[in-house]
Each structure stands twice: as C-alpha cells, then as structure tokens.
N, C-alpha and C positions, 0 to 999 in steps of 0.2 A: 631422552625423552625420546620414546616411542611413538611414532605417528603411524595410527591404521591405514589400510589398507584404504577402508572405505572418510577419515579425516582428510586423508591424500583427496580423496576426488572430490569433496570439499573444498578445499583449497583451489583446487583445479578451476570448480566453480564460483569460487567467490574473485579468481582472475590472477592464478598464476602468473601470470606475463606480466604483471606489474613488479612494482619494486622491492618486495619485500620487507625486509627493516633497513632498507637501501635511505639515502634523501630523495628529497621530491623535489624536482625544478618548478620554478615559475609557473602559472600554466599562461597559456596568451589567452589576452580577453577576445570575447566575440567579435567585438566592433574589428580588429585588425586585420582580420581575413574578409577577403572581398570572396564572397561566392561565385560560383560559376552557374551561366545562365539555364544550367539544364535544373541544379539545384533549385534555383531561384522560383522556376516553373514549375518542379513538385511542391515546393510551398505553398504555390498559389493554389496548384490543383487540390491538395491536401484541405485549406481553407474553402473551397467552394461549399455553399449548399450551408456554411456554417455561421453563424449567429454570435462572435465571440464574446456579446455578455452574456450568452446562455452556457460557454466552454468553462467548465473547473476542471482542474488536474485535483480529483480527492484524496492522493494520498503524495504524501515529499515527506520524506524525515527529515530532521535540525536532530545532528549530534554535537556534540561538544566532550570537553576538558573543563573548563570552568574558568579559564582565561579569560580575561574582563572582568572576571565577577558574574558568569552570568548563571549560577547554581547548578548545571549541567557536570555529567561526571560520565565516565565509563568504568567497567571492571577493571579493580587492579593489576589485574594481567594481561590487561591488553596494552602495557607498555613492558613486560615482563619477558627475559627470556625462560623462563623458569615455565612459558606458556605458549609454546611458539606458532603454536594454529589461534590463539586471538592475538595473539604480535602481528604474526604474518595478516589477518586479517585487516587485524586495524590501520594497516600501512596502504594497502589496498583501497579501503576506506576512503583514507586522506586521500589517494593519488585521485584517486577518480571526483571526491570534494573540492579539491584545484588546494587544498590545505599545505601548503611547504615550509611551514613555520613552526613549529611546535607550538613557540611562544605566542601566537596568534590565532590560535588553530581554533576557536571557537567566530571568532569577526570571520575570518577568509572563507569560511566555510558559508556563512550565509549570505559576504560583498559576492561571494561567485554564483549561489544562486540564484540573487538579484538580478544581477548582472546576464545572469543566461535567460530568465526569464524577459527583462527589459530587452533582452536579443530580437524577443521575439514581433515580425509585425506581420498580420496582426497580433494578440492577445489576450488568453482571458485569463484567469484569476488562479492561484495554486494553495490548496490547502494546508498548513504547516502543522506538522504533527509535533503535540509534546508527547512525550514516554513514560509511565509510571514506574514504579520500584515492583520486584516480585513481593507479594504481601504473605505472610502464611494464614492457616487457618481463624485468628487468632486478630487478623488485620492489622499484623505488626509488619514493619519493611522487611526483607531480607536482602542488606546490602550484595552479600556474597552469590546470591541468585539472580543477581541482576546486571543483563550486560550494559545498557545505560542508560543513563537517566535525565531527561528534556523535563523542567520545569515548566508546567501551564504559565506564570509569571515571565519566565521567558519567552515564550511564544507570544503572549499578550505584547510586550514591548515590540518585538519584529512587525506584526502587523500594524501598531500604531506608527511604528515608522516608516513602514509603505503598504497603507492601505487601499491602496490599488491595484498591487501584486499579489497581498497575501490574505487568506483567512485564516481563520483560529482554529484550528482542531485539537482538543483537549484530549486527556489524558489522563481518567482516574479510578482505581483500583475499584470493584466493590467491594472488597470484603474491609476499608478504611473504614474508620468511627466513625471518620468526618465524610464518608463519601458524598452524600446525598448533599449536606451541604457547598461543599465542593462544585457540582453537578452545578449546582443552585448559582454559586457566585462563576462559575466558569459563562453558565448561559447571558450570563449578566454585564457579562465582559465581550460577550458577542463569539464564544463561538458556536462552529455552526454542526461540530460533531463530536465523538466521541472514539479515542483510539483503543482499542485492546489487543494485545498476542498474549492467549491463556497460553500456549505452550511455554511460554517462556516466564510470562508474568505470575503464571501458577494461579487463572483464573476457568471456575468450572460452569461454563455460562447456563448448563442445565440446574446447579443448585437452586434450592430453595431462596438461599442466602442472599441471592439478584434481587426478587422478588420486587421488595422496594423500591430498588435502585431501578430494575427497567418502569415499575410505576411514574417514579420521578422521570427517566426521561421521555417516556408517550408523553408527561401533562407535560414538560418544559420543548415539546418539539425535538427533540434530538437524535440525530440519526446514527447508528453503532456500525462502525466499519473495523472488524474484528479478524485476524488473520483466521485462514482455515485451511483445513492440509497441514502437512509435514513442516514444520520447521525445525531447519538447520541450525541452527545457534543450539541446539536443545541435542540432547542424548535419549533420554528416558521413555521407556513408552507410555508409562504412566504420564506425563506431563505430553506425547506426543497426540494421547487421549485426547488430550482436550480441545486438540482442532478439528474435532470429527464434528464437520456440518449439523449432522441431526440434534447434536447438543443447543444449539440455536433457535430450538422451538419454541423454549419456553420465551427466549422475549419477540418473538412472535406473537405469539400467545396475549404478552400484553401491550399489544401494537403497536410494538417498537420497529422503525425501519432499520434493515440489516443491510449491510453491505458486507457479502463475505470476498476479502480479500484474494486478489489471484482465481476465485471460482476454483478456491479449494485443487488446485491443480497439480497439485504433488501430494504422493501418498496415500496411503489407504488406512482404512479404519477399519471399526468393529459396526457391522450391519446391528443397531440399537434395534430395530421394527423387526430385525431375524428373532424364531424360535429357538433356546437356547437345542446343541445337542442332550446326548446321552451323557459325554463328560461337561457340561456348561457350555460349552464354547460358541459364538456365533460367528459364521463366516464375514471374512474381510474383505470390504467396498475397495474399488477406489474411490478417494474422498470429492473428485468430481465428479460423479455417476452417483454421492450420496445426494451433494449439492443439487442437479438437475432434478432428482426425485424431490426434491423441498421446494422446489421451482415449479412444478407438475405439479403441484396441490392447490386448488384453488385458493384457499380463503387467507394464502399469503401474497395473492395481487397486490401490488399500491406498495408492500412492504420488504419482500427480499428481494438482494439485487445480488450483481456478482464485479468486483472491479476486474479491470483489465492487466492488472498491472501484471508484470513478471511472465506473463502467458508467450511473450515472445522471446524467453530466453532457451538455451542450448536442450538444458534438463527438461523443458514444461510444453515446449511446444509442439512437437511431432504428436498427432495423434487430437490433442486437448486445440489447436486455432485451428485446423481445417473442419472437427465438428460445433467450433463456435460461429466461424465465418457463415457455413449451409443454415446454422438454425437460426433461420430470422424469425421465427416464435421467441428468442431468447435475447434479441436485441433487447426490449423493450426494459429488461432489467439487466443490462450492460450497462456499465461506467467506467468511463476512463480515472487510470490511475499510473503513474510515473514510477512510483513509489524511489522517487531519487533519494540518493544518489547510486541508484544500482545500474539504471542508464550511461553512466558514463562510466564502467567499469567493462573493458574491451572485450575479453573472452566471454563475456553472458552470453553476449547475442552473434548469433554467425549467422551474417546477411548470405553468406552460399549456403548454410544447412537449409533455408529459407529459399533461396533457390534451389535448392536439391529435392526440395519439400514439393517445388510447385506452387508453391505461396506468395511468392515473387519475384515479379520479371525482371529478369537480369539484366533487361537493355536499363532500367532502374536502377540497378544497386550502386553503380560506381557513383551516381550523383545522391544515394541514399549514405554511402558510406565517408561521401564529402561533406555531410549534413552534421556526423557522427563529429570530426573533426572541428568544428566549426561548433557546435553547437546539441549538446547530450539530449537535453531537453527539447528541441526543435527534430531532432532524430527518431528520436521515441513517440513523436506524435503524427509524425510522417510518415513512418513505419508502417505503425498500425493502420495510418488511413490506407495504404496505396497494398496491404495486406489482400488478396484473394484466393478463391478456391475457381478454377473454369469449369463447369458441369455442364454438359449440354449445349454448347456456344453461349454458358450464361458466366457470366463474375459477379461469384458471389462475396461482400464487402461487406464490414461492420457499417450497422446502417448511421445518417447523421445524429441520431436521439441518442447514441451514446457516447457520444462526445460533449453532447448538450446536458447539464449533469445538474445546473443552477439548482432544476425542482427537488433536488433533495434535500434540499435547506431552507425550504420553506416554512416561513414560522408557524405553530401551529395557528388553527383556522380562532379566529375571539367566539367565544362561545355568545350563543344565541342569547339572549334577555331574556324572560319569562313576563309573559304582559302583565299589566298590574291582576292583582286579584278583585273582583267585584265586591260592593259592599254590601256587606251584609244588611 
C-alpha cells in the first residue's frame, strides 16, 4: 500500500520517532524519578496565583480495545498491516499512554493516566471523555467510519473509582434516536460536558436536527466541547467542513456554552458569512480567524470559549500562540485542556522550536524537558504557564483565568419560583 506525502507528514506529526509496530517497553512510574531543583522550582512558579480547586483539565481522552470488558473498541484496521497508517498511529498512541501489553491495554491506559494525575502536587481535576460512534443521517451507528469508541458507562465507572481525580465528560451523537434520553441519563450520572468531534463523527453542528438536542443541553446546563478546524483522522473535504467554527452559531443561539477545541487552530474553511462569487464559491479563511470572528460577536459573551489544547504542537504553534498570548481580550474565553495522550508524544511538542519563536525562555527549556520525561501532564501545564511574548519590555502570558476552568461546569441556576397568585 502506497503512503502519500500528506499521510507521511501526518505520521511525522503523530510521532514518527515512536516505536511503530514494534514492542513497547514498560514505562517508568512518575514517583520513581526525582526532579531537579530547577524543575521543581518551575512547577511551583506555574502554580503561583492558582487555586487548585478551580483548576480543571477539560480535555483528556480515554481509549481502549475492550480488554477487561470495558466496552471500548478501536477501528479494526488499527491492528492490521493492511492499513499501515492506522497501525502506526495506534502504536504511537499506545506508547504515549504507557500501554506496554495489548492483553491489559485498557487497564494500563487508565492506570497510567491516574498515576500522572496523582503525581501532581498540587493538582486540579481532569475531565475524562467518552467518545461516541459515527452515525449516519438516519441515526444508525457506522462502525466502519468510527476511529474509536469509548462508552459513557465506562467513563462513569472510572469517575466513581477516582472521584478525587476525574470528572465525567459524556459523548452522545445528536442523531441517535435515544440522544435526548442518553443526555438526561448522563447528566444524572454527573457529566459536566458533552464531547463531539464532528469531522469524525458525522455531525453537522448547524443541522436543524440538533435543535432539540441543543435545547436539552441548555436546560440541563451542559457545556459542549467540540473539535473545530481540520481533523487529521479524516481526509474527506465534506467531513472537514463540519469543523467550521461558524457552524457553531446554531448551538450558541440556543444558549449552549460551547468550547471550540484547539481554538480552531488548524486548517481553513469556507467563509459562510461571505457572499458567493459568480461560480457559487465563497472564500476560504483560516479556521482560527473564523473562531475569533465569533468571539468578536457580543451576543456570545459567556457562551463561546476555546480550549488551548494542542496549540503548543509544532504544526499549530507558529502564528497562533503569539496571537493568543498577546490578545488579553481573548483570555476570558480561553480554557486549558491537555488533549491527553497527545502531550506524551515526543515529536509533537518541540521546545527548541518554541525557543526559536521566542515563546519560551531558553534557560527554562532543560527543566521543562525534564518534566516531559517525568510526567507529560505536568510538562503540558508548566509549558503553557511559562510561554510568553515579550513586547515593549513586558512579558505577555496566558492569564490565570485560562486555568481556572471549573466555572464552565456550574449547575444550571434554579428557576425563580413564581409568587402565589392573589386570591380572586
């Protein structure tokens, strides 16, 4: 099977220096490695000004193959040499997540993540994300178009096991026939948000079929965390169009809090606000610029946000990060997410590039790299806290509020009771 240049570059972006289809070694537990004094000092500096009770990582994936009866599965080609790209990506993700034995894959994934969160001192909490199947227009699941499936009940069980560490993020496809019932059930089970990846799941956020779903979300007080921009797990242009940030207006119009994952920092999309030309075509605009256009519309104040997960990756950081750091007007809309296990994939985040872009102090780089070897989640958190742009003698950094994300998950305000009517 021939691998195209584009797919080859995707492999590089997904960790070409990882182990490919070979064996994976057992990872070192975080507590087994002693940090240097410089690394510990950076961790303390990163936590300065933050209240751990308000710190929530809103974006951490749980992926499994079904070992131990979890109900998870991945696309059948993920373990097949007939699909070398999927096979390679699977091995990269397993390596990043500490899955060194396929027979215990699901347990190892979760236990590694729990170890990484427990190792943080101090620590906030992490939202674990379920991931629903692709569904067609009739609401039927389409396994052959589903990259991976992580059921809501499995996430519920993990949060019950580690309530001090994790929060429940459900995933419910809006075209499902039981979508509203499943949303309500998940809310009762404690979910704080709903996760979508429209490009991969086959969801059009601007579809009128989502209206009742959005109404239910607003009534239940649920936040929508949805991928925006290009998704590199899919190739079809019609699927990429579903990541257009402008398609989120429909959810916002229903009063749903929306977090645009990655601040739409990859790819471009059709400018749906522009007048078509003579051929019926509209111009294409960077998705990041379309997300900022939405942010500039006052009616979405308090509703529209963007998470900064993946913005430090080598294929996103240049241009996007400097703008986010200096745009203090956007900071009230930004929230932190790790997109675990991506921060554990070594080639994705190149601290040397960040130094070259003058976004990271060269003197801090060795200690930050040390944190990667010890704990990729601490590395991701500290790196984002230490990023800066120096202008006019002033360092511009992400505000503390970007990491105080618990406000997104406040329960809906109780309805004000009507005063009793006066007797007639």
